[in-house]
Each structure stands twice: as structure tokens, then as C-alpha cells.
N, C-alpha and C positions, 0 to 999 in steps of 0.2 A: 406592973406594966412594961412590955417590951415597946409597945406603938402606940401612939393617937395622932392621928389628923383632921383635919379639921378642915373643911371647903365650903365655902360660902355661894353660892350661885345667888346673881342678881336676874327677876323677871321685870323688866321694864314694863313692859305691857300690861301683866296682872299689879305691878306694884308693889311685887314679893320679892323677900329674901327666902331661899333654901339652907338650911345646914345640915349636911351629912357627915359623922363624926365616924370614924372606924378608932377599932383601938382592938389589941392584941394585946396575948399576952402567952407566956410557956409554963406559967403556973397549971394549980387544978382549979380553979376556980374560976367562976363566968365572971366577965368584964360588964354587962349588958347594964347592970347601972348604972357602970360610970360612962359606959359612951352616952344613956338618958341622960346623966346629969352634964355633963359635958354638951350635949344639942339645946339644955334648959337653960342653959347658963350663959352661953354665946349667944342664944335668940332675947334670951331679958336683955343683954347689953347692947345689943343693937337697937331693942327698945326704946332702953334708956338714954340714948346717942340720938333718937328719932321722934321722942315725945313734944319737943318742941315745936314740931311740924304739923304731927298727927296724931292725937290722943284717941283714935277709936280703931288704932291698930288691934292686932289683935297674934296670940299664939295660937298656932293648930295644927294638927295632923303629927305629933311627936309619938313616932313610934318604932319599937324594933324592927329593921328588914331584914340582919339576917342573922346568925350566930352559928357555929359550927364547935362541935366538940364537946364534951364535958357529956353527964347523964345523960340531957334528953336529946343529945343527937343535933342531927343538923337543919336547921330551923331556915322558912325563907317567906317573909309574908307574901301574900297575893301582890299586895302596892310592888314591890321588888320584881316581880317578875313582869310586870310590865316596860 
């Protein structure tokens, strides 16, 4: 992995936390699984820290937003276009 960056955002009105992870490599393999794992573990950590306050929290909407390079070319999820 050449780069891993995690950016948390709080939405106080919705009582929500979002996490965007960017992963880059110059190798020949894709790193989307690493990015999805980082998001999952990051949000599970938030859940663990907040479960005493709200046990009804849920983790949802984990998805690959964009992927460049590799055999499959450039992919952009429709949710990333808005």
C-alpha cells in the first residue's frame, strides 16, 4: 500500500458518523478489499466507543465509491456522482 487515509465526518442533525477511506498502491493488485475493510473496522470502532450511549446504532451503506486502474478500468458508483 502506498497511501491509506481515513476521513470521519459527523452529522449532528442526523446523529450519524460517516467514514471515507482512500487507499492507493502502485502495485498490480487492487486494494478495494483493504479500503472496505478499513471502513468496516473504523465504523466498528466507533460503534464500540458509543454502544453505552445507544445500542440501537447501525452500520450501513458501506460501498466502493471509486476504483481506477486494473483490469476492470475506471469505476464510479452512482452515489459518488452526486
